[in-house]
C-alpha positions as CSV (number, residue, x, y, z in Angstrom):
1,M,25.7,51.1,-49.1
2,S,25.8,47.5,-50.3
3,S,26.0,44.8,-47.6
4,H,29.1,43.6,-49.4
5,A,30.8,46.8,-48.5
6,D,29.9,46.8,-44.8
7,R,32.5,45.1,-42.7
8,D,30.0,44.9,-39.8
9,D,27.6,42.9,-42.0
10,P,29.4,39.6,-42.6
11,P,28.7,37.0,-45.3
12,S,26.9,34.8,-42.7
13,N,24.1,37.5,-42.7
14,W,23.6,37.8,-46.5
15,C,25.3,35.1,-48.5
16,D,22.4,32.9,-49.6
17,W,24.1,30.9,-52.4
18,W,26.0,28.7,-49.9
19,T,24.7,26.3,-47.4
20,G,26.2,26.6,-44.0
21,V,28.5,29.7,-44.1
22,T,31.2,29.2,-41.6
23,K,33.2,31.9,-39.8
24,A,37.0,31.2,-39.7
25,T,37.9,34.6,-38.4
26,D,36.1,38.0,-38.3
27,D,37.6,38.6,-41.8
28,L,37.2,35.2,-43.3
29,Y,34.2,33.0,-44.0
30,Y,33.7,29.9,-46.1
31,G,31.1,27.5,-47.5
32,W,30.1,25.3,-50.4
33,P,28.0,26.6,-53.2
34,E,25.7,23.8,-54.4
35,G,27.6,21.3,-56.6
36,E,31.1,22.5,-55.7
37,T,33.7,20.1,-54.4
38,H,35.9,22.8,-53.0
39,P,34.9,25.6,-50.6
40,W,34.5,29.2,-51.6
41,F,35.6,32.0,-49.3
42,W,34.6,35.6,-48.5
43,H,37.4,37.7,-47.1
44,W,37.4,41.3,-45.9
45,C,39.6,43.0,-48.4
46,T,41.4,46.0,-46.8
47,A,42.5,47.3,-50.2
48,M,38.9,47.5,-51.5
49,N,37.0,48.0,-48.2
50,A,34.6,45.2,-49.2
51,W,33.9,41.6,-48.8
52,R,35.4,39.7,-51.8
53,G,34.5,36.1,-52.8
54,A,36.9,33.5,-54.3
55,G,36.9,29.8,-55.1
56,T,39.6,27.3,-54.2
57,S,39.5,24.8,-57.0
58,G,43.3,25.1,-57.4
59,H,43.9,23.8,-53.9
60,D,44.0,20.3,-52.5
61,L,41.1,19.6,-50.2
62,V,42.8,17.5,-47.5
63,S,39.7,17.4,-45.2
64,R,36.3,18.9,-45.4
65,D,35.5,18.7,-41.7
66,P,37.5,20.1,-40.1
67,L,38.4,22.1,-43.2
68,H,42.1,21.7,-44.3
69,L,43.3,23.1,-47.6
70,E,46.8,23.0,-49.1
71,P,48.8,25.0,-50.2
72,S,48.3,28.4,-48.4
73,L,45.6,30.8,-49.5
74,L,46.7,34.2,-50.9
75,W,44.5,37.1,-51.9
76,P,46.8,39.4,-54.0
77,C,44.3,42.3,-53.8
78,C,45.2,42.9,-50.2
79,N,48.0,40.4,-49.5
80,M,45.9,38.4,-47.0
81,H,47.9,35.2,-46.8
82,G,47.7,32.1,-44.6
83,F,46.7,28.5,-44.1
84,L,43.4,26.9,-43.1
85,R,44.2,23.7,-41.3
86,S,42.0,21.8,-38.9
87,G,39.4,24.5,-39.4
88,I,41.8,27.2,-38.0
89,W,43.2,30.1,-39.9
90,V,46.9,30.6,-39.4
91,P,48.4,33.8,-41.0
92,A,51.5,33.3,-43.1
């Protein structure tokens, strides 16, 4: 089984193309790949039973630390939806 398909093996254990992978929740991690101005996210996709990565270049980076993005983040694969404001995930 790939580490990407093991919910108990989060991106902070294996994602080596970001510096400083940060845990937002048990199901959501973020970081900045080298050269990126916006963070990338790994979320646990309940529809695919796997960790899925996605960029946020279409969002406004209000603050990097603590992380604040607008508008809300939505992953249509599993309908995970919410806001990351002041470094805290708030489901929508």
